[in-house]
N, C-alpha and C positions, 0 to 999 in steps of 0.2 A: 570698463565694467568687468572685464575678464581678470581673473586672479593671475598673478605672475607664475605660479606653479602650473596653471593650465596652459598659459602661453608657452612656457618652456617645453612642456610635453608636446605641444603641437609643433613647435620648432623641431624637436627631435623626430617627430613623425614625418614631417615634410622632408627632412634630410635622410629619411630611411635609416635612422640610427636607433630605432627601438630593437631591443634584443628579443626577437621572436624565434620560435622553434625552427622555422624554415632556414634561418641563418645558421643556427647551431648545428642542425643536421647537415647543412651544406658544407660545413668545415669538419664534420665528423665528431663533434662533441656529444651529440645525442643521437639516438636511433629512432625515437618516437616523435613524429612530427605532427601528431594530432593536437587540435586546439585544446588548451587547458580548461576552457570554459564549457564547451559543448561536447568535446570529444567526437565530433562528427566529420571534421574535414581537416585538411592541412592548415596549420596556424601560420597565416600570412597577415600583413596589414589589412589587405582587402577583406579577407575572411573575418578577422576579429572585429573590425569596425563596421563593415557593410553587409556581411552575409551571415554571421553567427546569430542563431535564433535568440540567444540571450541579449545581444546588443540590439537586435531589431525590436524586441519587446520594449526595451528601455527607450529607444529612439521614437518608437510609435507613441509611447506614453508622454514623452516630453513634447513632441510635436502637437499632440492633442491638447496638452496644457497651454502651449504657446499659440494655438489656433493657426498653425502654419502647415502647409503640405509636407509630407515626409520626403526629405531630400533623397534623391538617388545619386550615387557617386559621392564626391567629396562635399559634405554639407557646408563646410566653411566657405569654399569657393562659390557654391551655389547661392548661399545666403548673402555673401558679399556682393553678388551681382544683382540682387533683388532691388527693385525700386520702392523701398519702404522708407518711412520716416526715420530720421537718424536714431531716435530713441529706440524704436522697435528693432532696427537693424543691429544696434549695439547690444541690446539685451539678447536677441536671438543668437548672435555670434558667440557671445559669452556663454550662453547656456549650452550651445553645441560644443564649445571647447570643454566645458565641464563634463559633458557626456563622454567625449573621447578620454579625458583624464580619468574619470571614474571607471570606465570600462577597462582601461589599462590597469588601474589600481586593483580592480576585482580579478583581472587575469593573473596578476602577480600573486594575489592572495590565494587564488585557486591553485596556482603552480607550487607555491611554497608551503601552504598550510592545508590545502585541500578543502578550503572553505569558500563559500560564495554567497553573497547577499542576494535575496530575491530581487527581481527587477522592480517590483512594487516598492520595496524599501529604498532602493537606490534612487528611483524617481522621486520619492518623498524627500530624500536627503538633498537632491539637487534643487527641488522646489523650495525647500526651507532656506537653503543658502541664498537663492535669488530673491525670495520674498523679503528677506532682511536687507538685501542690497537694493532692491527696488524701492523699498520704503525710504531709503536714503536719497533717492533721486529727487531733486527739486526741479519740477517742471517749470517753475517760475523763472529759472535761469536759462531755459531754452529760448533761443532766438525765435520769435514768432514771425513766420513768413505768411502763413495762411492760418487763420484762427481755427478752422475746422480740423486741420491736421493735429493741432494741440488737443482739441476736444477728443478726437479719435484716439490719440496716444493715451490720454487720461482714462478713457473707457477701457482700452486694451490693458493698461496697467492695473486697473481695478479688477478686471477679470482675472488676471494672473494672481492677484493677491487673495482672491476669494475662492477660486476653483481648486479643489483637491482631486487629483486623479488617482 
C-alpha cells in the first residue's frame, strides 16, 4: 500500500541518512541549527517528526481520520506491533509513511523556498492520496478467517472514504 518514494524516505530515516541541520552544524557547514519548519528548537529527526508543532498538528489530524491513537515515539514501529486486521495495519502504516515523507518534503520546501503548506492542506492531500488507493483495494480478495473482521474492515474503510478532517 505504501508508495516506493515513501518507503525510500523511511529507509533513509532509519539509517539516519536524512540531511538535517544538526548534521550540517556538527560538521561546520552551517551555524543556524533551528528547525526550518517551526524555528523553535534544534532540527533533529526526533524534533522534526515527533516534537515539531507543525508535524504534531498533521499527525493528530491523520490519526483522527484513521480513528487510531496518536503514536508516541516511532509511529511505524508502534503500528507494526498493533494487533489489527491486516488491511487496517497496512493502510495505517502506509499513511504514517506518507506523513513522514510529506513532513520531510515540507521541511525542504521551507528551507529552500521559505514556503510551507498549512497542516490542514497537507492532511487533505494525504487523505486524497489514500482515498484513491483505498478505493482500489478489493476486499473480496482478502482471505476471510473471521467474517466480522472483514465487516469491521469494510466499515472502517467506508469511514476513511467519507470523513474529511
